[in-house]
N, C-alpha and C positions, 0 to 999 in steps of 0.2 A: 416580535419579529422571528419568522420562521426562516432558518437557513437550511439551505437543501445541500444536500452533502451526497457526494459520489465516492465510493467506497470501491475501487477497482486493483483486483489483486490476480496473482497467478501462484498456485500451489501445487507442488508435486505431489508431496505426500500427507500433508496437512497444516504443516507448521503455519504457514502463512494465512492458511483459511481461519485457525483458531486467531489470530491476530487479528483478521479482517472482523472477525464476529465480537471478539471483545471492542472492537472501535465502533461498530454497528450497536453493540449494547452500550456504550458510554455515549454516543448521538442522542439514541432514543431518549437517554434520560436527561439529555440538554434539549431535549423537545424540538430535534431537527427533524427535517424529513429525509428519509436515507434511501438510497439505491445502492445494494451490495451486490456486484456482478464481478463475472470473472473473464479475464483473457481466455481466448480459446486455445485449445490444445492444437500444436504446430508438429509434433513428433508422430510418427506413424502409430498406428495401432500393436506393432510387433514390437516398437521400443517400447511402449508403456506395458505391453503386458509382460515384458523381460523383467520386470520390477512387480513383484506382488503387491507390495506397498503403494504403488505408482498406480497401479490398475485397480485397486480397491479404492482410493481415494478418488479418483476419476469416476466411479460409478456411485460412489456416494454423494456427489457433488453435481451429478447430472440436472438437477432441477435448480442450481444457481442460473440467473440469466446470464448469457454473453453479454461481456462490455461491446458497446457500438459507441461512435463518435457522439452521437445525440445525449448521452447520458453526461458529457463534459460539458456541452453546450446548456443544458438545464441546469447543471450545479452550480454555485455559489461558492463552495470549496471541496476540493477534489484530494482523496487520499490513496496513495497508490503502495501497494505491499508486492513483494516478490523474492525470492530466494536469490542469492547471492552466486552469480556464474563468471568466475574469474574477475571479480571485482567488477563486474558491470550487470545491469537487471537481467533476468531471463529471458530468452529468446521471445518467448511467447507473448510478455509484456511489452517487449520493445516492439515485438510486430503490430501490435494494438496501436502504442505511441506514433509509429511509424504510418498509422493509416489518419491519422490527425491534422495533415497538412492543409486540407479545404478550410478547416475552421482557424488554423491560424494565421492563414492568407488572409481570410475575413475580420481576424482581430477578435474572434471569439473568445478567444482563449486568456486574453489580458484582462488582467486586474483580479483573476480568481485565486483564492487562497489555498496553497496548493502543497502536501507534506508528503511524507513517504516514510515506510517501515521494510526492514528485511530480515535475512536468516542466514545463518553459515553454519558449517559443523566445526569452526572453532574461533576464539574471540578475535585472531587476526587474519580471518579466513576474505576478506576484502569488503565487509558491512559498509564501513564509512568510504570508501572509494565508489560503491553501487549507489549509495544515497546523493555523494556529491555527481554522481554520473547522470542520474534522472534530472537533480536539481539543476545541471546545465542546459538540459532540455527544456525545463521550465522558464530559465532565464530567457530562452530565445522566445517563448510564449509570452513574455510579458508578464507573467503570473508573478503574486507574489509569494515567494517562498517561506513557509513557515514551519522553523522547526523548534522542537520543545526546549532546546539549551539546556542549562543547570536550573530551570523554573521550579522544580520539586524534588525533594530528596528521593522519591523513587526513582528517578533519572539515575543517580547514584548506585543505588541499590542493585539496579538491572543491568547494571554493566557500564553506567556512565557514559553511553553515547548520546553527545548533544545535537546528532545530526537527526536523529530519528530514532526510534525503538529498534532494537536488533536484538535477535534470539541465538544464540550459541545452542545448537542441535548436537544432542549426542548418537551415537551410531543406532541405537534402537526409538528415535525420533522423540525423546524427551528434550524438555527444557525447563529452566526455570519459571514459575508463574509470575513473577516479579515482572518479567518482560510483559505480558497481558495488564498491568497495572500501568508499566510506562506508556503502553499503548493508549490506554483508556485518558490517560495526562495528555498525552500528546495531541489527542483528538479532542479533548474540550478545549487546549490551547487554539487548534484551527479553527473550532468553530466560532469562537472568542473573536478570533482575528477576522473571520469571514462576517460577523454581525457588524463588525465596526466598519469596515470596508464596505456592506451594503447599505448602511444608515448615512 
């Protein structure tokens, strides 16, 4: 049975993009059908241009399709990725989620397996709050929230966040590659649960 996975992310300078690509790789190996899409940028061109890394990443990923609500309806499982913004998802991802009201009203988001990953500049930068914030939305959808928990040793090795993979990013944009392994474990678990739900 083929599970359809939508990976919907926002990435300012590339961290969450790399995490999304790791999830895509794991899903393909799991024989899932995958759509990797990005939330549209809402910041002005001037704001983006004020940060060279932000501007460069925006140009590098112009070919990644923009997320549309239909991606959610199509999917059996959904994985969201976002940087942490004061303990909440980035406005770009939130804007996309806020466009899903019609699907929610028709019950089209209920019973889908959903999970999320995030990043911040320090270990206590709001990662857990961001994931819990997203999960509150998914509860309203009637979705089935799937966390990695402590189901694999790599979760501990990558920082120990049972709510979802989370990267701690240094000022030069680097993070521990074990986080990518945690994303892959989380993705496989999400697909396993989605497959059971679909069956």
